[in-house]
MMTF fields as JSON, N, C-alpha, C and O atoms, coordinates in Angstrom:
{
  "mmtfVersion": "1.0.0",
  "mmtfProducer": "UNKNOWN",
  "numBonds": 199,
  "numAtoms": 200,
  "numGroups": 50,
  "numChains": 1,
  "numModels": 1,
  "chainsPerModel": [1],
  "groupsPerChain": [50],
  "chainIdList": ["A"],
  "bondAtomList": [4, 2, 8, 6, 12, 10, 16, 14, 20, 18, 24, 22, 28, 26, 32, 30, 36, 34, 40, 38, 44, 42, 48, 46, 52, 50, 56, 54, 60, 58, 64, 62, 68, 66, 72, 70, 76, 74, 80, 78, 84, 82, 88, 86, 92, 90, 96, 94, 100, 98, 104, 102, 108, 106, 112, 110, 116, 114, 120, 118, 124, 122, 128, 126, 132, 130, 136, 134, 140, 138, 144, 142, 148, 146, 152, 150, 156, 154, 160, 158, 164, 162, 168, 166, 172, 170, 176, 174, 180, 178, 184, 182, 188, 186, 192, 190, 196, 194],
  "bondOrderList": [1, 1, 1, 1, 1, 1, 1, 1, 1, 1, 1, 1, 1, 1, 1, 1, 1, 1, 1, 1, 1, 1, 1, 1, 1, 1, 1, 1, 1, 1, 1, 1, 1, 1, 1, 1, 1, 1, 1, 1, 1, 1, 1, 1, 1, 1, 1, 1, 1],
  "groupList": [{"groupName": "MET", "atomNameList": ["N", "CA", "C", "O"], "elementList": ["N", "C", "C", "O"], "formalChargeList": [0, 0, 0, 0], "bondAtomList": [1, 0, 2, 1, 3, 2], "bondOrderList": [1, 1, 2], "singleLetterCode": "M", "chemCompType": "L-PEPTIDE LINKING"}, {"groupName": "GLN", "atomNameList": ["N", "CA", "C", "O"], "elementList": ["N", "C", "C", "O"], "formalChargeList": [0, 0, 0, 0], "bondAtomList": [1, 0, 2, 1, 3, 2], "bondOrderList": [1, 1, 2], "singleLetterCode": "Q", "chemCompType": "L-PEPTIDE LINKING"}, {"groupName": "LEU", "atomNameList": ["N", "CA", "C", "O"], "elementList": ["N", "C", "C", "O"], "formalChargeList": [0, 0, 0, 0], "bondAtomList": [1, 0, 2, 1, 3, 2], "bondOrderList": [1, 1, 2], "singleLetterCode": "L", "chemCompType": "L-PEPTIDE LINKING"}, {"groupName": "GLY", "atomNameList": ["N", "CA", "C", "O"], "elementList": ["N", "C", "C", "O"], "formalChargeList": [0, 0, 0, 0], "bondAtomList": [1, 0, 2, 1, 3, 2], "bondOrderList": [1, 1, 2], "singleLetterCode": "G", "chemCompType": "PEPTIDE LINKING"}, {"groupName": "ALA", "atomNameList": ["N", "CA", "C", "O"], "elementList": ["N", "C", "C", "O"], "formalChargeList": [0, 0, 0, 0], "bondAtomList": [1, 0, 2, 1, 3, 2], "bondOrderList": [1, 1, 2], "singleLetterCode": "A", "chemCompType": "L-PEPTIDE LINKING"}, {"groupName": "VAL", "atomNameList": ["N", "CA", "C", "O"], "elementList": ["N", "C", "C", "O"], "formalChargeList": [0, 0, 0, 0], "bondAtomList": [1, 0, 2, 1, 3, 2], "bondOrderList": [1, 1, 2], "singleLetterCode": "V", "chemCompType": "L-PEPTIDE LINKING"}, {"groupName": "PHE", "atomNameList": ["N", "CA", "C", "O"], "elementList": ["N", "C", "C", "O"], "formalChargeList": [0, 0, 0, 0], "bondAtomList": [1, 0, 2, 1, 3, 2], "bondOrderList": [1, 1, 2], "singleLetterCode": "F", "chemCompType": "L-PEPTIDE LINKING"}, {"groupName": "SER", "atomNameList": ["N", "CA", "C", "O"], "elementList": ["N", "C", "C", "O"], "formalChargeList": [0, 0, 0, 0], "bondAtomList": [1, 0, 2, 1, 3, 2], "bondOrderList": [1, 1, 2], "singleLetterCode": "S", "chemCompType": "L-PEPTIDE LINKING"}, {"groupName": "ILE", "atomNameList": ["N", "CA", "C", "O"], "elementList": ["N", "C", "C", "O"], "formalChargeList": [0, 0, 0, 0], "bondAtomList": [1, 0, 2, 1, 3, 2], "bondOrderList": [1, 1, 2], "singleLetterCode": "I", "chemCompType": "L-PEPTIDE LINKING"}, {"groupName": "LYS", "atomNameList": ["N", "CA", "C", "O"], "elementList": ["N", "C", "C", "O"], "formalChargeList": [0, 0, 0, 0], "bondAtomList": [1, 0, 2, 1, 3, 2], "bondOrderList": [1, 1, 2], "singleLetterCode": "K", "chemCompType": "L-PEPTIDE LINKING"}, {"groupName": "ASP", "atomNameList": ["N", "CA", "C", "O"], "elementList": ["N", "C", "C", "O"], "formalChargeList": [0, 0, 0, 0], "bondAtomList": [1, 0, 2, 1, 3, 2], "bondOrderList": [1, 1, 2], "singleLetterCode": "D", "chemCompType": "L-PEPTIDE LINKING"}, {"groupName": "PRO", "atomNameList": ["N", "CA", "C", "O"], "elementList": ["N", "C", "C", "O"], "formalChargeList": [0, 0, 0, 0], "bondAtomList": [1, 0, 2, 1, 3, 2], "bondOrderList": [1, 1, 2], "singleLetterCode": "P", "chemCompType": "L-PEPTIDE LINKING"}, {"groupName": "ARG", "atomNameList": ["N", "CA", "C", "O"], "elementList": ["N", "C", "C", "O"], "formalChargeList": [0, 0, 0, 0], "bondAtomList": [1, 0, 2, 1, 3, 2], "bondOrderList": [1, 1, 2], "singleLetterCode": "R", "chemCompType": "L-PEPTIDE LINKING"}, {"groupName": "GLU", "atomNameList": ["N", "CA", "C", "O"], "elementList": ["N", "C", "C", "O"], "formalChargeList": [0, 0, 0, 0], "bondAtomList": [1, 0, 2, 1, 3, 2], "bondOrderList": [1, 1, 2], "singleLetterCode": "E", "chemCompType": "L-PEPTIDE LINKING"}, {"groupName": "THR", "atomNameList": ["N", "CA", "C", "O"], "elementList": ["N", "C", "C", "O"], "formalChargeList": [0, 0, 0, 0], "bondAtomList": [1, 0, 2, 1, 3, 2], "bondOrderList": [1, 1, 2], "singleLetterCode": "T", "chemCompType": "L-PEPTIDE LINKING"}, {"groupName": "HIS", "atomNameList": ["N", "CA", "C", "O"], "elementList": ["N", "C", "C", "O"], "formalChargeList": [0, 0, 0, 0], "bondAtomList": [1, 0, 2, 1, 3, 2], "bondOrderList": [1, 1, 2], "singleLetterCode": "H", "chemCompType": "L-PEPTIDE LINKING"}, {"groupName": "TYR", "atomNameList": ["N", "CA", "C", "O"], "elementList": ["N", "C", "C", "O"], "formalChargeList": [0, 0, 0, 0], "bondAtomList": [1, 0, 2, 1, 3, 2], "bondOrderList": [1, 1, 2], "singleLetterCode": "Y", "chemCompType": "L-PEPTIDE LINKING"}, {"groupName": "ASN", "atomNameList": ["N", "CA", "C", "O"], "elementList": ["N", "C", "C", "O"], "formalChargeList": [0, 0, 0, 0], "bondAtomList": [1, 0, 2, 1, 3, 2], "bondOrderList": [1, 1, 2], "singleLetterCode": "N", "chemCompType": "L-PEPTIDE LINKING"}],
  "groupTypeList": [0, 1, 2, 3, 4, 1, 4, 5, 6, 5, 3, 7, 3, 8, 6, 9, 7, 3, 10, 11, 7, 9, 12, 4, 12, 4, 8, 5, 13, 4, 14, 14, 15, 16, 0, 10, 11, 1, 8, 2, 14, 9, 5, 7, 12, 17, 2, 3, 11, 4],
  "groupIdList": [1, 2, 3, 4, 5, 6, 7, 8, 9, 10, 11, 12, 13, 14, 15, 16, 17, 18, 19, 20, 21, 22, 23, 24, 25, 26, 27, 28, 29, 30, 31, 32, 33, 34, 35, 36, 37, 38, 39, 40, 41, 42, 43, 44, 45, 46, 47, 48, 49, 50],
  "secStructList": [7, 6, 6, 7, 7, 7, 7, 7, 7, 7, 7, 4, 4, 4, 4, 4, 1, 1, 7, 2, 2, 2, 2, 2, 2, 2, 2, 2, 2, 2, 2, 2, 6, 6, 6, 7, 2, 2, 2, 2, 2, 2, 2, 2, 6, 6, 7, 7, 7, 7],
  "xCoordList": [100.178, 101.257, 102.418, 103.58, 102.117, 103.176, 103.953, 105.107, 103.343, 104.014, 104.786, 105.307, 104.867, 105.662, 104.888, 105.484, 103.586, 102.802, 103.26, 103.516, 103.358, 103.784, 102.669, 102.87, 101.492, 100.369, 99.065, 99.011, 98.029, 96.689, 95.751, 95.731, 94.969, 94.006, 92.709, 92.162, 92.22, 90.938, 90.042, 90.319, 88.967, 88.066, 87.195, 87.155, 86.507, 85.663, 84.449, 83.77, 84.166, 83.042, 83.154, 82.15, 84.366, 84.564, 83.757, 83.289, 83.594, 82.878, 81.367, 80.631, 80.905, 79.479, 79.081, 77.901, 80.055, 79.757, 79.105, 79.091, 78.574, 77.89, 78.794, 78.364, 80.049, 81.011, 82.367, 83.2, 82.597, 83.826, 85.101, 86.079, 85.105, 86.3, 86.64, 87.799, 85.629, 85.842, 86.32, 87.209, 85.732, 86.124, 87.556, 88.317, 87.929, 89.295, 90.298, 91.35, 89.983, 90.872, 91.001, 92.089, 89.894, 89.92, 90.809, 91.531, 90.759, 91.604, 93.074, 93.899, 93.401, 94.796, 95.27, 96.361, 94.449, 94.833, 94.97, 95.919, 94.028, 94.074, 95.295, 95.909, 95.645, 96.819, 98.102, 99.035, 98.149, 99.333, 99.534, 100.663, 98.447, 98.529, 97.931, 97.231, 98.201, 97.579, 97.917, 97.232, 98.941, 99.33, 98.769, 99.049, 97.999, 97.477, 95.955, 95.225, 95.471, 94.031, 93.194, 92.039, 93.746, 92.976, 92.69, 91.574, 93.681, 93.472, 92.537, 91.668, 92.701, 91.823, 90.369, 89.467, 90.151, 88.796, 88.242, 87.095, 89.056, 88.618, 88.232, 87.171, 89.081, 88.816, 87.74, 87.237, 87.378, 86.361, 84.949, 83.981, 84.825, 83.507, 82.801, 83.426, 81.486, 80.612, 80.947, 80.871, 81.315, 81.593, 80.335, 80.322, 79.292, 78.067, 78.19, 79.195, 77.176, 77.203, 78.271, 78.584, 78.809, 79.863, 79.275, 80.011],
  "yCoordList": [102.093, 102.354, 103.016, 102.718, 103.893, 104.581, 103.631, 103.899, 102.539, 101.582, 100.53, 99.584, 100.676, 99.773, 98.668, 97.688, 98.801, 97.782, 97.694, 98.711, 96.484, 96.295, 95.724, 95.419, 95.585, 95.031, 95.569, 96.016, 95.519, 95.915, 94.79, 94.374, 94.291, 93.234, 93.855, 94.747, 93.405, 93.852, 92.625, 91.689, 92.64, 91.497, 91.385, 92.289, 90.273, 90.014, 90.932, 90.991, 91.646, 92.579, 93.665, 94.255, 93.932, 94.956, 94.606, 95.502, 93.33, 92.91, 93.038, 92.96, 93.235, 93.407, 94.878, 95.205, 95.759, 97.191, 97.572, 96.784, 98.772, 99.237, 99.311, 99.027, 99.694, 99.845, 99.324, 100.106, 98.012, 97.417, 98.029, 98.201, 98.355, 98.925, 100.282, 100.564, 101.108, 102.437, 102.318, 103.056, 101.392, 101.202, 100.673, 101.099, 99.761, 99.234, 100.338, 100.421, 101.17, 102.286, 103.245, 103.754, 103.494, 104.376, 103.8, 104.541, 102.492, 101.851, 102.002, 102.311, 101.787, 101.933, 103.365, 103.598, 104.326, 105.739, 106.133, 106.825, 105.698, 106.037, 105.424, 106.051, 104.212, 103.562, 104.233, 104.408, 104.603, 105.259, 106.649, 107.053, 107.374, 108.78, 108.972, 109.955, 108.043, 108.065, 109.296, 109.571, 110.035, 111.238, 112.516, 113.609, 112.406, 113.579, 113.655, 112.976, 114.472, 114.525, 114.964, 114.556, 115.776, 116.207, 115.028, 114.886, 114.195, 113.016, 112.035, 111.45, 111.847, 110.936, 111.387, 110.569, 112.681, 113.217, 112.979, 112.562, 113.244, 113.1, 111.655, 111.415, 110.697, 109.303, 108.652, 107.584, 109.282, 108.719, 109.163, 108.659, 110.079, 110.604, 109.714, 109.095, 109.677, 109.018, 107.555, 107.087, 106.839, 105.412, 104.568, 103.388, 105.165, 104.415, 103.56, 103.632, 102.749, 101.9, 100.819, 100.321, 100.481, 99.45, 98.068, 97.082],
  "zCoordList": [26.572, 25.652, 26.397, 26.122, 27.318, 28.044, 28.94, 29.274, 29.327, 30.198, 29.415, 30.005, 28.116, 27.304, 26.615, 26.17, 26.516, 25.816, 24.363, 23.719, 23.867, 22.488, 21.621, 20.446, 22.223, 21.473, 22.044, 23.19, 21.24, 21.66, 21.263, 20.105, 22.224, 21.936, 21.44, 22.09, 20.321, 19.777, 19.693, 18.944, 20.468, 20.51, 19.271, 18.436, 19.168, 18.0, 17.942, 16.916, 19.02, 19.041, 17.988, 17.59, 17.539, 16.502, 15.246, 14.544, 14.965, 13.761, 13.91, 12.926, 15.147, 15.399, 15.39, 15.518, 15.239, 15.227, 13.901, 12.954, 13.846, 12.637, 11.422, 10.305, 11.637, 10.537, 11.018, 11.476, 10.919, 11.44, 10.873, 11.601, 9.599, 8.98, 9.591, 9.897, 9.761, 10.346, 11.793, 12.217, 12.551, 13.947, 14.03, 14.899, 13.151, 13.144, 12.83, 13.464, 11.871, 11.524, 12.707, 12.977, 13.413, 14.579, 15.677, 16.345, 15.865, 16.874, 16.511, 17.37, 15.25, 14.801, 14.996, 15.517, 14.577, 14.713, 16.181, 16.55, 17.02, 18.443, 19.118, 19.982, 18.731, 19.307, 18.84, 19.623, 17.587, 17.032, 17.618, 17.897, 17.804, 18.23, 19.624, 19.867, 20.536, 21.855, 22.684, 23.669, 22.32, 23.06, 22.429, 22.92, 21.374, 20.669, 20.831, 20.108, 21.77, 22.03, 20.831, 20.71, 19.953, 18.777, 17.853, 17.352, 17.628, 16.776, 17.471, 16.824, 18.776, 19.512, 19.422, 19.241, 19.547, 19.434, 18.037, 17.878, 17.033, 15.636, 15.308, 14.733, 15.667, 15.288, 16.147, 15.799, 17.269, 18.154, 17.799, 18.368, 16.887, 16.521, 15.497, 14.636, 15.625, 14.639, 14.381, 13.245, 15.426, 15.268, 15.441, 15.091, 15.973, 16.209, 17.453, 18.161, 17.727, 18.921, 18.814, 17.732, 19.956, 20.0, 19.934, 19.959]
}
């Protein structure tokens, strides 16, 4: 993101996770707030196996 990326690729593996909706939301939040370690820590917890 810092280098000017305008997109993030999310592979189909997200649908094989334990909770695809939660993982998708975490990806959106992490991408939006990539400079905020507190938010990154929060959204990365309890996602289950990838």
